[in-house]
N, C-alpha and C positions, 0 to 999 in steps of 0.2 A: 640349735641350727644357726643361730645369730653370730656374726663375727664379734671378736672380742675386741672394740675399739672404744666403745663409749659407756656404769651401773650405779647401786646405792645401798639403802637399809632394807632387810626383809625381816618379816614376822610371820608366825603361823598363827592363825585365829581361828576360832570355830565360826561357822557359817553365820554370816550377819542376820539381824532380825529384820524381818519384812513385815509390814501393815500395810493393808489396802483401805481406801476410803474414797469416797465421792468427792471431787473438788468443790460441789455445792449440792444443796438439796435437790435442785431441779435438773441436774445433768447426770444421767444414768449411762449415757454412752461410754462403752469400754474405753475409747480413746481419751475420755475426759476423766477417767477413773485415776486417782492419785495413788502412787505406791510410795509408802515411807520406808527408807533402809536405814536401819542405825549400825554403826560400825565403829569400834574402838581399836586403834592399832597404831604402833610406832609413836606413842605419846600423844594421839590425835583423836579426837571424837568428831565423827561425822553423822550430822542428821541430813539425809538426803531427801528431796522431795522430787519425784520422778513421775513421767508421764510416758505412755507408749509411743513408739516410733514405728508406725505401720509401714513406713517406706522401706524398711529392711524386714524382710519376711521371713518366718519361721519356715516356710516351704522350702528353703534353700537347703534347711539342715534335714530334710526329711524324704524317704523315697516317694515317688510320685503317687503311688496308691494311697498313701496315708497322710497326705499333705493337710495341714490345717492353715487357715487364713489369719489366725491369731498370731500377733507379734510378740516376741518375747524380748525385744530390744526397747531401751528407755533412755530418754534424755532429762535432765533436770539440772539442779543445783544443790549446793549446801546451803541450808539456812544459817549456819553459822560463819560462813566465810563470804566476804566481799568479793564480788567479781568472780565468783566460782561457777564451774559448770561439771557436768558428769555426763558419762555415756555407758550404760550398764546392760548387759546381757543376763537374762534369767534362763536361757534355753537349756543348760545343763550345769547348775551350779551358779554362782554369782561370779560373773566376769566384767572387768570393765575398767574404765579409765575416769580418774577424777583429777581436774585441774584447778589449782588454786593460784593466786598470784606469787605464792612462794615455792610452790612445788607440784609435782605431777606423782599421781599413784596409780599403780595398777594392782587389780585384785582379780584372782582367778583360783578355781580349785586345786587342791595340792594333787600334782601328778600321780596317777594309780602306780605307775612303775617306781615310784620313790616312797611309796607309803610303808613298804618293807623294811626301809632304813630308819623309819622312825623308832625312837626307843621306848615310846610308851603309847598307850591307846587313849590318851586324855581327850582327845578330839574326835567326836563322832563324824563330823564333816568338816575336815581341816580345810583351810584356804590360805593362801599365801597373799601377803600385802607386800608390795615393792614401793619404793620410792626412787625417781630416776632422772642424763644430760647428754648434750650434744657438742661433738668436738668443734672449737670454735675455728677450726681450718677448713670445715667443710663448706663449699661454696656451690654457688650456682653458676653454670656456664656462661649464663648472660652477663655475668661480670666482667667475662673477656670479650663477648662480642653478643649482638642480637643473634638468636637461632635462626637458621635458615628455613624459610617455610617451603613446603614441598609442593611440586606439582605433579600430575599424574603421568607416568609413562606408560608405554603399552606393556601388558602383562599376560600372563597365560590364561587369563579368563576368557571364556569363548563366547558366552551369551552376550549378544549385541554389542560386541568389543569394537570400537572404532579402529580403523586401519592405519592411521597415522597420528604423530603427536599432535598435529594442529587440529585433526579431527576429534582427537581425545580432549584437547582442551576446550574446544568450542562444546563438545559434548557436556563436559562437566560444568562449565560455567552457565550454559543454558539451562541445565538442570538445577544449579545453585540459585540463579537469578529467577527462574520461574517459581521454585520453592519458596524464596523470600517474597516475591509478589503475593503468592497465596496466602501465605503467613501473615503478612501485613494487613491485607483485608480482613483477616480473622481477628487480628489484634487490635485493631484500631478502636473497636468497640469494647474491648474487654480492659478492665482495671486490675486483672488478676496478677499477682506477682509472678516474676520471671521464674522459670524452673528448667534446671540444667538435667536433662534426662541422661544419666550416665550409666556406661557400660564399663565394667571392670574385668579384665583379662590377667590371669596368673600364668606366667611361663613356666616350662618345664623345669628350668633350673631352680626356681623357687619351690615348686612342689616337690621336687627331689630332696631339697634341704628338709622340708617339712616332713617328708617321708622317713627320714633318718632320725628324726627327733622323736616321731609318733608314728613308729611302724604298724600298729594295730588299728589306729583310728585316725589315719591321715586325712581323709577327706572332710571329716566332721571337724577337725582341729583347723584344718585350713580354711574352710568356710567361716568358722566362728571367728578365727583372727581377722580375716578380710572384713567381714561385716562389722567388727567391733571398730576396726580402724576407720572404715567409711562413716560409722556412726560418731567418731571423734571428729573427722574432716567436717561432717555436717555441723557439728557443734561449733566448730571453730569459724564457720562462715556465719554462724547466727550471733556472734559477739557483737555487742552494742557499738563498739569503735567502728563498725563496717556500716553502720546504718541499715537502711533497706536492702538487704542483700537477696541474691537469688536463692532459691531452694534447690538443693541438691538431691536428686530423686534417683534411686538406683533401680534401673530397669533390666540389667543383665548382669550376671556374674558368671564366668567360665573359666574353669581351669584346664590348661592345655598340658595335659599329662604327656602328650606326645607333641614336640614342638612341630606345628605344621611346615611343610615345605616352603610354602610361600612366605613364611615369616622366619627369615634368617637371623638367628641371633648373633650378636656381636658385643664385645666389651667395649666398643668404641661407642659411647653414648649418642652421637650424631648419628653414625650409620644405623644403630639400632632403632632409633627414633623414626628416622626416614623409613625404613623398612616396616615399622609397625603402623605408621600413619597412612602408608599406601595399603598394607594388608587390612587394617580396619575399615578402610574406605570401600574396599571391593567386598568385604563381609557385609557392610551396611548397605551397599548399593545392589550387589546383586543377590543378597538375602532378602530382598523385599518380599513381605507377606510371610516370611518365615520366623522373623525375630523382631525385637523392637527396633525402632529406628532413633538410636541415641543421638544426642546432641553433642557429648564429648565421652571420649574413649581413653581409659587408663590402663596402662600396663605396668602390673608390678613384676618385678624381675629378681631373681637370686643371684644374678652376675654382679661382681664388683668391677663396675665400668670406670672408664677414664675418658677425659676429654683432652684435645690437643691444644696447647696454649699457641699465643702467637710466635713463641720462638721454636715451635715444633716439638716441645716436650709433653709428654703424657702426664696428666694429673689424676691420680686416683681418688682424690676427696670429692670428685663430683657425685651426686646422689640422686639428681633429677634433672628433667629439661622438657620444655614445651614451647612451641612457636608463640611469639608475642601476638595478641589479639588474633588468635586463631579460632576462636569460639565462632560456632556457626559456619565456618567454612569446612565442608566435608573432608577436605585433604589435610587440614591443618589444625583441626579441633581434636587433639591428641597430646597425652601426656606419658613421660615413662619416668618410673621411679624405682629405686632399689626398694624392696619390700621385706627386708630381712630384721625390721624392729619397729617399735612405735614411733621412732623417728620419721617414718614414712608418713605420719599424720601430718607434720609440719611441711615436710618436702612436698606431698601431693596438694596440700592447700596453697603453698607458695608458687607452685607451677600452674595450678588452676588459675590463680591470680594473674600470672602472666597471660594465660589465654583468654582472660576477661580484660585484657588491656592495661593491666598494672605494670609499671616499670619499677625497677629497684628504688629504694629510698635513697636520697642523698644527692648531692650537687653532681656527681658524675653523671647521673642521669636526668639532669635538669630540673630538679625540685629542691624544695628547702627542708624536706624531713629527714630526721636523724638517720644515719644509714646502718646504725648499730643497735636498733631497740625494738623494732617491730618485725612481723611475719616477712615483708618484703625486703628485708635485709639481703645485701649479696652473700652474706655468709650466715649459716645456721649457728646458734649459740644460745646463752643463758638467758632466759625470761622473754624470748620473742614469740609471744603467744597472743598478741593483739595487732591491731592494724592502725597504721598511721592515718592521718588526715589526707595525705596524699593518694594513698591506697583508695579510700573512699571516693575522692574526687575522680581518679582514674575510672573506677568501677562505675560511678554514676554517669560519666561521660560515655562509657561503652554502651551502658544500657539505654541511653538515649539514642544511640545511632541506628540506622536502618539495618546494619549487620547483625544486631542483636534480636531481630524480629523472630528468629527460630525459636527463642526462649519463651515466647509468648503463645505458642502452638504445640500443646501436648501430643504426644504420639498417639495416633488411633489404635495402636496395638494394646490389647487389653491383658493385664496381668495382675495378679494380686500383690505386685510390688508398687503398683502405681496408687498410693493413697497418700493423702496430705499428711506430713511427718509433724508431730508434736515436739516438745523439748527433750533432750537426753544428754547424759554425761558419760564419757569414755571411760574415765578413770574407775568407774564402778564395776567394770568388766574384769580388769587387770590391776591387781594391786602394785605397789612399787617393787616389792620382792620379785613378783612375777614378771614386771617389766625389766628387771635385771636378768632374770633367767631367759627371757627371750633375747635380750641383747647380747649375753655372754655365755649362755648355756646353763646346763645343771650346776647347782651349788653356788651359783652367784645370787647375791642379796644386797640390798642397800646398805651403804657403808655406814658403821657407827660413828666415825669421824666426822661426820656431817650433821649438822644441826637440822632439826625438823623444818625450820623455816627455809633453808637454804635449797631444799630440794625442788621448790617451786620454780626456781631460776634454772638450776641443771642438778639432776639426779646423779649420784655417783654410787658405783656399785663395786662391792669386794668380790673378786673372782677367785677366793680361796679362802682358807681358815687358818688361824694362829698366825705364826711368824712368816708363813708362806703365802699370806694374803696380799694380793695387789688391787689397788683401788683405781677404777677407770671412770671418765666422765661419760654419761649416757646420753641424756636429753632432759629438758624442762619436765618434771613430772606431770602426769596427765590430769587433766580438769577433774577436780573433785578428790585429788589426792591429800591424805591427811598430812598436815604439817604442824600439828600440836593440839593441845586440849581444845575442843570446840573450834578448831581452825581447819581450812583447807586450801587447796591450790586453786586460785582463780585468777587467770590471764597472767601467769608468771609470778604471782604475788601470794604469800600466805595470808589468808584474811579469815576474819572471825565469821562464823556461820550465819550468826544472828543479823549480821550488817550486810550479808550478801544479797538478802532478799529486795534490796532497793539500790539504785546507782547514784552516788552522790556526784554531782557535777555543777557548774557554773550555769548561768543562763545561756540559752539557745540563741545563737544569732545566724539568722540565713544570709547566704552570700547576695551580693548585689554587683551588676556589672558597671564598668566605669564608661565613659563616653567612648565613641568610636575614634580611633586615630585617624588623621588623614591618610589618603592613599599613598602609597609609595611611588617612587618614579618607575617607569617601565624597565624591567629587567628580563633578561632572556640568556640561556646558555648556547643559543643559536645552533641547536640541534634539529635538523629538519628530517623529513621521510619523503622520499620521492620528489614530486614537483610541489609537494605542499611547502609554503615558505615557512621559516621560523617564527614562532608566536611568543609574544612576552606576556608577563604578569603584572599587576599592580594589587598591592596587598594592603588591606586595613584591617588593624587589630583592636581587640578591648580585652580587659582583664576583669577576673571575679575578685576585686579587691576594694569594693565600694559598698558595704565593708566586706572584709573576708570572712567566709564561714567558719563560726567557732563552736565548740562544745556540741557537735553533731548536728549543727545546722545544716540547711539543704545548700549544695552547690548551685551556681547560676545555672538556668536552663537555657539552651540555645548554642550557636556556634561562636568561638572565640575569634574567628576571622572571615573577612569577606575578601574575595578574589575577583578581579576584572581583567579580561585578556586585553592585549594591546598590541599594535602593529610594530614588530621588532625589525622590519626591514631596514631602517637606517640604523640601528643598533648593530646589526649583524654584518651590514656592509662594510662597517669600519673595523669589525672583529678579526682577528686572526685565528680565532678559535672555531670557525665554522666547521662543522662535521654532520655528516649524514647519520641518521639513528644507527642504521647497521654497523657502521664503522665505530661508533661511541661504544655500541655494546661490544663489539669484538676487542677493542682496545681496553674496555674494562676487565673483561673475562680473561684476556692475556696477562694483564697485571696480576689478577687474583689468582690465576693458575700457578703463577711463578711462586707464590707464597704458600699455596695449598695443593698439593699434588693429587687430590681427589677431584680436581675440577679440570674440565676441558676448556679450550681457548675460545669456545662459540658459546652464544646465549641467544635469549629472546626477551621479549616484553610479554609479560603475563597478561592476557586479556581478562580484564574485570572492571566494573564500573567503581571499584573501592580503590581509593588511590594508595592504600596500604599494599595493594598487590600490583596494579598497572604501572605505578611510577617507580619501580624498581628494576633494575637489570637482574636477570635470572640466567645463571651460568649453568650449563650442562655438567652433570656429574658422571665421572668415569663409570661408577657402578650403575647408572640409569638414574633418571629423574632430575630435578633442577633444585638449585638453591641460591639464596641471596643473602648477603650480609649487610643489607641496607644500602647498597650502591644505587643511588637515585638518577633517573633520567631528567 
């Protein structure tokens, strides 16, 4: 059911060998129990060390009456590959994702409906191993512009609904600020790591695609795919290049077999994201006591979406979108991603990075990191499976801000999903051949024209046989995918398993602040509100370059600027640019609407203590709600 755009080499093997052992003699807890998985395929040998990931629950795969609390999902690594990772499911056969620096691999049981086509019965429990790439012209819309953050408009919700937009905004911000204050008090004494409690929703379009592929076992296949994908996202956020990253904890997964009326689908990714963010906010707010209170919501869609560029043209290569720094804001902590292949792993991680305050790598976004190497590159492509130092610094800065306080307060809702996760590898669930099958359909497998080492950067898939075969790029092979004898994919590189147990790097250097600069002269845009005179500011700055953090060293703690207000009466009395705030907002929205016909010519200032919201002009949208493209007041 996956669109034919992006695959690689495929091999059918017998079920891998599994061995259990305790990680040491004193630890008998089942989450500490290590599983060893041995797998030979596509010229590679994998020795995987795996540990259970109880944050992904077997109960999601079972009827309520027969639910078990034991998890069948694992994280881990290949002992023969440097910088490798794996996420494996043993819920029904061996399925998963293995990533090495050179390639990604997917393993999964041979589909029942295809077994009758096999020429022999040499395999008792056949599995497919696939090696797999991402189209280099697939991009993130933030490369065109910052995404518009969403404000709440009146909806059809009836319970305790404010009557006006102003009341609605005040109601929402009061709840947000009160929640933040409560959570800050709770978190000040806690040194526990940040936890992103995540809800995943599958729209009707994606479910319908899965139903056409697996007509007799749709629900289980859908659930297994999504949990395997989230397993891989968790693993990506655990990569050493990101440092002390937040834990992603799945608290809700819901398949929308019938699309809710309130969640109107659209192939315009901006429109669909706006609709989803408002819908999930209402679900979270009005469903109090009935379901978990998530920190972040992810929508997986089966729609081939587009974004409108600055010239008004539709671009179909967009695959995901999220508001920048939206985490912990109930209206903006939301992500949408096309969910039609394991490319979704990188897309979802990339967009969640935006939600955590990460900008794209590169000078175009004001940083020095390479724009074509890491997860936060503006475009998806080969080998982009690790994080840049810029992404690490953006994340550390966000986690130190008051906005991130919600990540320190676990939900009071009790569920067997809320358990601490150990390590896991995705490529252990789906092999490279199966990754190709997911991307391009039945009959697709890893291309024999590609060397094993190359798949870690970009997996290629054949979509036919003999002279009629066509090879397409899919995406980097999943963590733990085999890329040669005693090698596997780790961080987009094919690494030896034996060397992957430790990380080779230079000495760690923590960052240090420079001295504060002098305060700037008083400046002002001379925008006034009512009888309140215009106010100016003076700014002093410092840099984290004395020294710069290196090799995983800590970024500087504290703010990089100080601001003092100043009397701008004299400046503005001489200025010809004097404006009232309402006039300034109207002028801004009038200009914006001339370029974007989805906008009205009126707008407002969003009431918030966070300058990421209150210092922007928010224009009314014709379909309801508000948006901003970074127009500052």
